[in-house]
C-alpha positions in Angstrom: 186.9 73.1 26.9 186.1 73.0 22.9 183.0 72.7 23.6 182.5 75.3 26.1 179.3 77.7 26.5 181.4 80.7 26.9 185.1 81.2 26.1 187.4 83.8 26.9 191.1 84.1 25.2 193.8 86.5 25.6 191.4 88.9 27.6 192.8 92.5 28.0 190.6 95.3 29.6 192.5 99.0 30.3 191.6 102.1 30.6 193.8 104.6 29.2 197.3 103.5 29.9 196.4 101.6 32.7 195.8 97.3 32.1 193.2 95.9 34.4 192.9 92.7 33.1 196.1 91.3 31.4 196.0 87.9 28.9 193.1 86.4 30.9 191.7 83.3 29.5 188.6 81.1 31.2 186.1 78.4 29.8 182.1 77.9 31.2 180.6 74.7 30.2 176.5 74.6 30.0 175.2 73.8 33.7 178.5 74.2 35.4 179.3 76.9 38.2 182.8 78.8 37.4 183.5 80.7 40.9 186.1 83.4 39.9 188.0 84.4 43.2 190.8 87.1 44.2 190.7 90.0 46.2 189.0 93.4 45.4 191.0 94.7 42.7 192.0 91.7 41.1 190.0 92.6 38.2 187.0 89.8 38.7 183.9 92.2 38.3 185.4 94.0 35.0 185.6 90.8 33.7 182.2 90.2 34.1 181.4 93.1 32.7 183.2 93.3 29.8 181.5 89.6 29.1 178.1 91.2 29.4 179.2 94.5 27.4 178.3 96.6 30.2 181.8 98.5 30.7 182.0 102.2 31.4 182.9 104.3 28.4 186.7 104.8 27.9 187.4 101.2 28.8 189.0 99.6 26.4 188.6 95.3 25.4 190.9 93.2 23.4 191.3 89.0 23.0 188.3 87.4 22.5 185.1 86.7 24.4 182.7 83.8 22.3 179.2 82.8 23.3 177.7 79.9 21.9 180.8 80.4 19.6 180.0 84.3 18.5 182.7 86.4 18.9 181.1 89.5 21.1 184.6 91.4 21.0 183.9 94.3 19.1 180.0 93.6 18.5 178.0 96.5 18.7 175.7 97.2 21.5 172.5 95.7 19.5 174.3 92.3 19.6 174.3 92.5 23.3 170.9 93.9 23.7 170.0 90.6 21.5 171.8 88.3 24.3 171.3 89.4 27.5 168.0 88.4 29.2 168.0 86.0 26.1 170.9 83.8 26.3 173.1 85.3 29.1 171.8 87.6 32.2 173.5 89.8 35.5 172.9 89.0 38.8 174.7 92.2 40.3 175.5 92.6 44.0 173.4 95.8 44.4 169.8 94.9 43.5 168.1 98.2 43.6 170.9 99.0 41.0 168.6 97.2 38.3 165.4 97.7 40.4 163.5 100.9 39.1 161.6 102.2 42.2 158.4 103.8 40.7 157.4 100.0 39.4 156.1 97.2 41.0 158.1 93.7 41.0 155.6 92.0 38.9 155.6 95.0 36.5 159.0 95.2 35.9 159.5 90.7 35.9 156.8 91.0 33.0 158.2 93.6 31.1 161.4 91.9 31.1 159.2 88.5 29.5 157.6 90.5 27.3 161.2 92.3 25.9 161.8 88.8 24.8 158.7 86.6 24.2 155.7 87.7 22.3 152.8 86.7 24.6 149.7 88.6 26.5 150.0 90.9 29.3 148.1 88.7 31.2 150.4 85.6 30.7 152.9 87.9 31.1 152.0 88.7 35.1 151.1 85.2 35.1 154.7 84.3 34.0 156.2 86.8 36.6 154.4 85.3 39.2 155.2 81.6 38.8 159.0 83.1 38.6 159.0 84.8 42.0 157.0 81.8 43.7 160.1 79.5 41.8 162.7 82.0 43.4 161.0 81.1 47.2 159.3 84.5 47.5 156.0 83.5 49.5 152.3 84.7 48.6 153.8 85.6 44.9 150.8 86.9 43.9 150.6 89.8 46.5 154.0 90.2 46.3 154.0 91.1 42.8 152.6 94.0 43.6 154.7 95.8 45.7 157.4 98.0 44.8 161.0 97.4 45.6 161.3 99.3 48.8 158.7 97.2 50.0 160.9 94.2 49.9 164.0 93.1 52.4 167.3 93.0 51.0 167.4 89.1 50.4 163.7 89.5 49.0 165.4 91.9 46.6 168.1 89.4 45.3 165.6 86.8 44.8 163.6 89.3 42.4 166.9 90.2 40.3 167.6 86.2 40.2 164.0 85.5 39.3 164.4 88.6 37.0 167.6 87.0 35.3 166.1 83.7 34.9 162.7 84.6 33.7 163.6 84.2 30.6 165.7 80.6 30.5 169.5 82.3 29.7 172.5 79.8 29.0 174.6 81.9 30.9 174.0 84.1 34.3 177.3 85.8 35.3 176.2 86.8 39.2 178.8 89.7 40.9 178.7 88.9 44.2 175.3 88.6 44.9 175.4 87.9 48.5 178.0 90.5 50.1 175.7 92.7 51.7 173.5 89.7 53.2 173.7 88.3 56.3 175.1 84.5 56.0 171.5 82.9 56.5 170.1 84.8 53.5 173.3 84.6 51.9 173.3 80.7 52.2 169.5 80.7 50.7 170.5 82.9 47.7 173.4 80.6 46.4 171.6 77.5 47.5 168.5 79.1 45.1 171.4 79.4 42.1 172.3 75.9 42.4 168.6 74.8 42.5 168.2 76.8 39.2 171.1 75.4 37.3 170.4 72.2 38.2 166.4 72.1 37.0 167.2 74.4 34.1 170.9 73.4 32.8 171.9 77.2 33.1 175.6 77.6 33.9 176.7 80.4 36.4 180.0 82.4 36.8 179.8 83.2 40.0 182.6 86.2 40.9 183.2 86.1 44.7 186.5 87.3 47.2 185.0 84.3 49.7 186.8 81.2 49.0 184.2 79.4 51.2 181.4 80.5 49.0 183.5 79.0 45.9 184.1 75.5 48.0 181.0 75.2 48.7 179.1 75.8 45.1 181.7 75.5 42.2 182.5 72.9 40.2 185.3 74.9 38.8 187.4 77.5 40.1 189.7 80.7 38.7 191.8 82.5 41.4 193.0 85.9 40.1 195.4 88.3 41.1 196.3 91.7 39.5 194.3 91.0 36.6 196.4 87.6 35.7 195.2 84.0 35.8 196.8 82.6 39.1 195.3 78.8 39.6 192.1 77.3 37.9 190.8 73.8 37.9 188.0 71.4 38.9 187.5 73.1 42.8 188.0 69.7 44.7 191.6 69.6 43.1 192.7 73.1 43.2 191.8 72.8 46.9 193.6 69.6 47.7 196.6 71.1 45.5 197.0 74.8 45.9 200.1 74.6 43.9 200.3 78.4 43.4 201.7 80.4 46.6 198.7 82.9 46.5 196.0 80.2 46.3 197.7 78.3 49.2 197.6 81.9 51.4 193.7 82.2 50.4 193.1 78.4 51.8 195.2 78.9 54.9 193.4 81.7 55.7 189.9 80.3 56.1 188.7 80.1 59.6 188.4 76.2 60.8 185.0 75.0 61.5 185.8 74.8 65.2 188.4 77.0 67.1 191.5 76.2 67.4 192.8 79.2 69.2 195.4 79.3 66.8 195.9 82.5 65.2 195.0 82.0 61.3 198.0 83.1 58.6 197.6 85.8 56.3 199.3 87.3 53.0 201.0 90.0 54.3 201.2 93.4 52.4 198.6 95.0 50.1 197.3 93.8 46.7 199.1 95.0 43.7 197.7 97.9 41.7 197.1 98.7 37.9 199.3 101.4 38.4 201.8 100.6 40.3 202.3 97.0 39.1 206.2 96.1 39.1 208.0 93.5 36.8 207.3 90.0 37.1 204.8 88.2 38.9 202.6 91.0 40.2 202.3 88.8 43.8 206.3 88.1 44.5 206.4 91.2 46.9 203.9 89.3 49.1 205.3 85.9 48.1 207.0 84.0 50.8 208.3 81.8 48.3 209.5 84.2 45.3 213.0 83.8 44.4 214.8 86.4 41.5 212.8 85.2 38.4 209.5 85.9 39.9 210.7 89.7 40.0 211.6 89.9 36.2 209.4 87.4 34.5 205.6 86.9 34.2 204.8 83.4 34.8 202.6 81.9 31.8 200.0 79.4 33.0 201.0 75.7 32.6 198.9 72.6 33.1 199.4 69.9 36.0 196.5 68.1 35.2 193.5 67.7 33.2 191.5 71.2 32.7 194.1 72.0 36.3 196.3 75.5 35.5 199.0 77.4 37.8 200.9 80.1 36.9 204.0 80.0 39.2 207.5 79.6 38.2 208.1 77.8 41.0 205.5 74.9 40.6 208.1 72.2 40.1 209.7 73.0 43.6 207.3 73.9 46.1 205.2 71.0 48.2 201.9 70.2 46.9 200.4 71.8 50.0 202.0 75.3 49.6 199.6 76.3 52.7 202.3 75.3 54.5 204.1 78.9 53.9 201.9 80.3 55.4 201.1 78.4 57.9 204.7 78.1 59.1 204.6 82.7 59.2 201.5 82.5 61.3 203.2 80.1 63.7 
């Protein structure tokens, strides 16, 4: 999308001789939620951190990452410091990793506000309380005086979302923000992200291993495997037409709403690791549809519809609902 808020093109991320992300491209438009989905080791989180300029020392990045048309690959940390909190913000999986244990929640929010805006301490505190109230923290005036250890896990995550969005960034990157929470709190947090982007037009890039979460909340989806693009497009189209066998395997393994007593299909084997990638398609060893070409040549993304891309050599040969491949295996 030429008018995308965030444009990533041909992104490579490596450490020493290993490439953990290989030639990835993605777009995020203003106001939309893009879900980035895949098993552990797919490269989802490292992609998110590369966009934010938060990779550990020693990791290398090449390709292009543009926010508002501004190139970030190779930019100094001073550029990222100007953008983080203003145009782009981060919600991590572990709220305690970004909350100071020795400062109150209100003080930390006020500091985030004053680092971006020239306002008085009182105005910053008032805005901090309003931000906590907006994310559904009851009795926000009193709770602003509390320390992180006095909040539950779900309340801490709400506070982190308040901190990430208090300065109205254009893009929020949320990396597995609900993994450690119980299902009820998880649903509340995801609904909160939906509400915030509807109200403010903020775009959200949601990193998750849970396809059900993507199905319930995303506008578009990017499926990754072993650092590569597998399938991407509007969520309804990808779920209805999972032409990549890996996508089909993830969908087939989703539990039904009502128990059928039937064994769920599973993708056999273990995910490919950067240090031991086979030639060709990294998924070939686990794919029931793999052929000789899959084991020698990596597939490139092919557009099968507007904004709907699939990386698979057997794209023209497999039925639309390739979930049947895995359903047959499960019996």
